[in-house]
C-alpha positions in Angstrom: 7.0 -4.3 -34.7 8.6 -7.8 -35.0 8.9 -8.3 -31.3 5.2 -7.6 -30.7 4.1 -9.8 -33.6 6.2 -12.7 -32.3 5.0 -12.2 -28.7 1.4 -12.4 -30.0 2.2 -15.6 -31.9 3.8 -17.1 -28.8 0.6 -16.8 -26.8 1.1 -18.3 -23.3 -2.6 -19.4 -23.3 -2.0 -21.7 -26.3 1.3 -23.0 -25.0 2.1 -26.6 -24.1 1.2 -27.8 -20.6 4.6 -27.2 -19.0 4.8 -23.6 -20.3 1.2 -23.0 -19.3 2.0 -24.3 -15.7 5.0 -22.0 -15.6 2.8 -19.0 -16.6 0.2 -19.8 -14.1 2.8 -20.1 -11.3 4.3 -16.8 -12.3 0.9 -15.0 -12.3 -0.1 -16.7 -9.0 3.2 -15.8 -7.4 3.1 -12.1 -8.5 -0.6 -11.9 -7.5 0.0 -13.3 -4.0 3.1 -11.1 -3.3 1.5 -7.9 -4.6 -1.8 -8.7 -2.7 0.2 -9.2 0.5 2.1 -5.9 -0.1 -1.2 -4.1 -0.6 -2.8 -5.6 2.5 0.3 -5.0 4.6 0.4 -1.3 3.7 -3.4 -1.0 4.3 -3.2 -2.5 7.7 -0.2 -0.5 8.7 -1.8 2.8 7.6 -5.0 1.7 9.3 -3.3 1.1 12.6 -1.4 4.4 12.4 -4.6 6.3 11.7 -6.9 4.6 14.3 -4.3 4.5 17.1 -3.3 8.1 16.6 -7.0 9.2 16.5 -7.6 7.4 19.8 -4.5 9.0 21.4 -5.5 12.4 20.3 -8.9 11.9 22.0 -7.0 11.9 25.3 -3.9 13.9 24.6 -4.0 17.2 22.6 -1.4 17.9 20.0 0.0 20.7 22.2 -0.4 21.5 25.9 0.6 24.6 27.8 1.3 24.2 31.6 3.2 25.7 34.4 6.2 23.6 35.5 5.9 22.6 39.2 8.9 24.8 40.4 7.3 25.5 43.8 5.5 23.2 46.1 1.8 22.8 45.6 -0.4 22.5 42.5 0.8 24.6 39.6 -2.1 26.2 37.7 -2.1 28.1 34.4 -3.5 31.7 34.6 -5.7 31.7 31.5 -5.3 35.4 30.8 -6.1 37.4 27.6 -2.4 37.9 27.1 -1.7 34.2 27.1 -4.6 33.6 24.6 -3.1 36.4 22.5 0.3 34.8 22.3 -1.2 31.4 21.4 -3.4 33.0 18.8 -0.5 34.9 17.3 1.4 31.6 16.7 -1.7 29.6 15.7 -4.3 32.0 14.4 -7.8 30.4 14.3 -6.7 27.2 16.1 -8.9 26.0 18.9 -7.3 26.2 22.4 -9.3 25.3 25.6 -8.7 25.3 29.3 -8.5 21.9 30.9 -9.0 20.9 34.5 -7.9 17.5 35.7 -6.9 15.8 39.0 -6.4 12.3 40.3 -9.4 10.8 42.2 -10.9 7.7 43.8 -14.3 6.8 42.5 -16.3 4.5 44.7 -19.6 2.6 44.2 -21.5 0.6 46.7 -19.5 -2.5 45.9 -16.1 -1.4 44.6 -13.7 1.5 43.9 -11.2 2.5 41.2 -8.5 5.1 40.9 -8.9 7.5 37.9 -7.9 10.8 36.4 -10.8 13.1 36.2 -10.9 15.8 33.5 -13.4 18.0 31.8 -14.7 17.0 28.4 -13.9 19.9 26.1 -12.3 20.7 22.8 -12.7 19.4 19.3 -11.0 16.1 19.8 -12.8 15.1 23.0 -16.3 16.2 21.8 -15.7 14.4 18.6 -14.2 11.0 19.2 -15.3 10.4 22.8 -18.9 11.2 21.9 -18.7 8.9 18.9 -17.5 6.2 21.3 -20.6 6.4 23.6 -22.1 3.0 24.4 -25.1 4.4 26.2 -26.2 7.6 28.0 -24.8 11.1 27.3 -21.9 13.3 28.0 -21.7 15.4 31.2 -24.1 18.3 30.8 -24.8 19.5 34.4 -23.0 19.7 37.7 -22.4 16.2 39.1 -22.4 14.3 35.8 -19.6 11.9 35.1 -18.8 9.9 32.0 -16.9 6.6 32.6 -15.6 3.8 30.4 -17.1 0.4 30.0 -14.1 -1.1 31.8 -14.6 1.3 34.8 -18.3 0.6 34.8 -17.6 -3.1 35.0 -15.1 -2.6 37.8 -17.5 -0.5 39.8 -20.5 -2.6 38.8 -22.5 0.5 37.9 -24.6 1.7 34.9 -26.1 5.0 33.8 -28.1 6.9 36.4 -26.2 5.2 39.2 -24.7 7.3 41.9 -21.0 7.2 42.9 -18.8 8.9 45.5 -15.7 10.7 44.4 -12.6 11.6 46.5 -10.5 14.3 44.8 -6.9 14.5 45.8 -5.9 18.2 45.6 -2.9 19.9 47.3 -2.5 17.1 49.7 -6.1 17.3 50.8 -9.1 15.1 50.0 -12.3 16.6 48.7 -15.5 14.5 48.6 -18.1 14.9 45.9 -21.2 12.9 44.7 -21.8 12.3 41.0 -24.2 10.5 38.7 -23.1 8.3 35.9 -24.4 10.2 32.9 -22.9 7.9 30.2 -20.5 5.1 29.4 -18.0 5.2 26.6 -15.7 2.6 25.0 -12.8 3.6 22.7 -11.3 0.1 23.0 -8.1 1.8 24.1 -7.7 -0.1 27.3 -4.8 1.8 28.7 -6.7 5.1 28.6 -10.3 3.8 29.1 -9.4 2.2 32.4 -7.7 5.3 33.7 -9.7 8.3 32.5 -13.2 9.6 33.3 -14.8 12.8 32.3 -16.7 15.1 34.6 -18.4 18.4 34.3 -16.2 21.5 34.4 -17.9 23.2 37.3 -17.2 20.3 39.7 -13.5 20.5 38.9 -13.3 24.3 38.9 -14.9 24.4 42.4 -12.7 21.6 43.8 -9.5 23.1 42.3 -10.4 26.6 43.4 -9.8 27.7 39.8 -11.5 31.2 40.2 -14.4 30.5 38.0 -12.2 29.2 35.2 -9.5 31.9 35.3 -7.0 29.2 36.4 -6.6 25.8 34.7 -4.5 22.7 35.0 -3.3 23.2 31.4 -4.4 24.7 28.1 -4.8 22.3 25.2 -4.2 23.5 21.6 -5.7 21.4 18.8 -3.4 22.3 16.0 -3.8 20.6 12.7 -0.9 18.5 11.4 0.8 15.1 11.6 2.5 13.8 14.7 5.9 14.5 13.1 5.0 18.2 12.8 4.0 18.7 16.5 7.6 19.0 17.9 8.2 21.9 15.5 5.0 23.6 16.4 5.8 23.1 20.1 9.2 24.8 19.7 7.6 27.8 17.9 5.1 28.2 20.7 7.7 27.7 23.4 9.9 30.4 21.9 6.9 32.8 21.7 5.9 32.2 25.3 9.5 32.6 26.5 9.8 35.8 24.7 6.5 37.1 26.1 7.7 36.2 29.6 11.1 37.9 29.1 9.4 41.1 27.9 7.0 41.1 30.8 3.9 40.5 28.7 3.4 37.2 30.6 4.1 37.0 34.3 4.6 33.2 34.4 7.0 30.9 32.6 5.1 28.2 30.6 6.1 24.8 29.4 4.9 23.4 26.1 4.5 19.6 25.7 3.6 18.0 22.5 1.8 14.8 21.5 5.0 13.0 20.5 6.2 13.3 24.1 3.0 12.4 25.9 2.3 9.4 23.6 5.9 8.4 22.9 5.5 4.8 23.9 2.6 4.2 21.6 4.2 6.1 18.7 7.3 3.9 19.2 5.1 0.9 18.9 3.7 2.3 15.6 7.3 2.9 14.4 8.2 -0.7 15.2 5.1 -1.8 13.2 6.4 0.3 10.3 9.7 -1.7 10.5 7.8 -4.9 10.4 5.9 -3.7 7.3 9.1 -2.9 5.5 10.4 -6.4 6.3 7.2 -8.0 5.0 7.2 -5.9 1.8 10.9 -6.9 1.3 10.1 -10.6 1.7 7.1 -10.3 -0.7 9.2 -8.5 -3.3 11.8 -11.3 -3.1 9.1 -14.0 -3.5 7.6 -12.1 -6.5 11.0 -11.7 -8.1 12.1 -15.3 -7.5 8.8 -16.7 -8.8 8.8 -14.5 -11.9 12.5 -15.3 -12.6 12.0 -19.0 -12.3 8.9 -19.1 -14.4 10.5 -17.0 -17.2 13.5 -19.4 -17.2 11.1 -22.3 -17.7 9.3 -20.4 -20.5 12.5 -19.5 -22.3 13.9 -23.1 -22.0 10.6 -24.5 -23.3 11.1 -22.4 -26.4 14.7 -23.0 -27.1 14.0 -24.7 -30.5 11.9 -21.7 -31.6 14.6 -19.3 -30.5 17.2 -21.3 -32.5 15.0 -21.3 -35.6 14.3 -17.5 -35.4 18.1 -16.9 -34.9 18.8 -19.0 -38.0 16.3 -16.8 -39.9 18.1 -13.7 -38.9 16.5 -12.5 -35.7 18.9 -10.7 -33.4 19.4 -11.4 -29.6 17.8 -8.0 -28.9 14.7 -8.7 -30.9 14.2 -12.1 -29.2 14.9 -10.7 -25.8 12.2 -8.1 -26.5 9.7 -10.9 -27.3 10.2 -12.6 -24.0 10.2 -9.3 -22.1 6.8 -8.6 -23.6 5.6 -12.1 -22.6 6.9 -11.4 -19.1 5.2 -8.1 -18.8 1.9 -9.7 -19.7 2.4 -12.2 -16.9 3.3 -9.3 -14.5 0.3 -7.3 -15.5 -2.1 -10.2 -15.1 -0.6 -10.9 -11.6 -0.9 -7.2 -10.6 -4.5 -6.9 -11.9 -5.6 -10.0 -10.0 -3.8 -8.8 -6.8 -5.5 -5.4 -7.1 -9.0 -6.9 -7.5 -8.5 -9.3 -4.5 -6.9 -6.8 -2.2 -9.5 -4.1 -2.9 -12.4 -6.5 -2.2 -10.7 -7.6 1.1 -10.0 -4.0 2.1 -13.5 -2.9 1.5 -15.0 -5.9 3.3 -12.8 -5.3 6.3 -13.5 -1.6 6.4 -17.2 -2.0 6.2 -17.9 -5.1 8.2 -14.8 -5.5 10.5 -14.5 -9.2 9.6 -11.2 -9.8 11.4 -11.4 -9.0 15.1 -8.6 -8.2 17.5 -8.0 -8.3 21.3 -8.0 -4.6 22.3 -5.9 -5.5 25.4 -3.0 -6.3 23.1 -3.6 -4.3 20.0 -5.6 -1.2 21.4 -8.4 -2.0 18.8 -11.2 -4.5 18.6 -10.8 -5.1 14.8 -8.1 -5.0 12.2 -8.1 -1.4 10.7 -7.4 -0.8 7.1 -6.7 2.4 5.2 -5.6 2.7 1.6 -5.3 5.9 -0.6 -5.1 5.9 -4.3 -1.6 7.4 -4.0 -0.3 4.4 -2.0 -2.3 2.0 -4.3 -0.4 3.4 -7.3 2.9 3.4 -5.5 2.6 -0.3 -4.7 1.6 -1.1 -8.3 4.3 1.0 -9.9 6.9 -0.5 -7.5 5.8 -4.0 -8.3 5.9 -3.2 -12.0 9.4 -1.7 -11.9 10.8 -4.6 -9.8 9.2 -7.2 -12.2 10.6 -5.6 -15.3 14.1 -5.4 -13.8 13.9 -9.0 -12.6 13.1 -10.2 -16.1 16.4 -9.0 -17.5 18.0 -11.9 -15.8 16.2 -14.9 -17.5 16.1 -13.3 -20.9 19.9 -13.1 -20.9 19.8 -16.8 -21.5 18.7 -16.1 -25.1 22.1 -14.6 -26.0 23.8 -17.9 -25.2 21.5 -20.0 -27.4 23.2 -21.3 -30.6 20.9 -22.0 -33.6 22.4 -25.4 -34.5 22.3 -26.8 -31.0 18.8 -25.2 -30.3 17.1 -26.7 -33.4 18.2 -30.2 -32.4 17.2 -29.6 -28.7 14.6 -31.9 -27.3 
């Protein structure tokens, strides 16, 4: 093909200095922009994954509770009928009874207000246990698991004793507990407000009839946060129907993760908007750099274009030549960007090189997450944008007149 042959002869590597500089600038601009796109997507996905995982360690995807219609503490009757309705809607999905209550935890030197709950369910036993700094999870009556922030406030460590005042139905119930372990999820808003205690202490204090009553039932359904509202609606309809037919004596309310963690999910949505703005800016930089460099390359070869036109080459053939040259620049830029971004992503994922302040960002390091699908989407998007951009500078070729071009200096 004539266009391919001429493109090979017009090697950018063997070009004069000005054309070579234009080529290097184009490659560098594309590489920088694509690399920034890749890193932006990786960081955005990383934040979404890590923050959601931490939120789900404290808030289940779905929770079933009794609305406080009457005065006093509303408890869920964990009956076989309730379990049956839940299992009919979500067969094989884990659902666990949860007991929780506000409390004041006091050491010999300080005190702190916390929410005490039992440590149960797939999410709790997984992520919280992975976040243990030292010690163990509550295994026997009187064990309590507190966060590093709470331990610092109370000035206690594992094996230290603390006094607990439980606030239940307007009354105060006193208990003694031993710090069994200390955890740190780096999620300051939750770490400083939640502690985990053994189930029997809460069941006894709440008069939960040996577990027949619970504060709520948590359901660990699989899915993305966007799917939880639909799941909650399905379960709410099933529970309402069972209450209407008399299968269930109580009316139950279903809350989902997107309601209980709405402020944090809103923060992640705002982050996604920022990501789109950054990607847009990087796309503009890449397009502008590539366009400018291609204009320089075309203008540096005006005399060659005039000679080829005088020999019978058409505008379409010459435009194809410079499109091929532009695609080479684009591919070089994308390849360099892929190599750099992958090295940086792997380094950050393995060694957490870039730290963060968890009080502001909920994490102590910059999280990254990149799938091959997103990797290919960024590459294909950059390639399509680059090719479309190159149609602008190559249009200059059509305006070149052979007589004027041959005498052009």
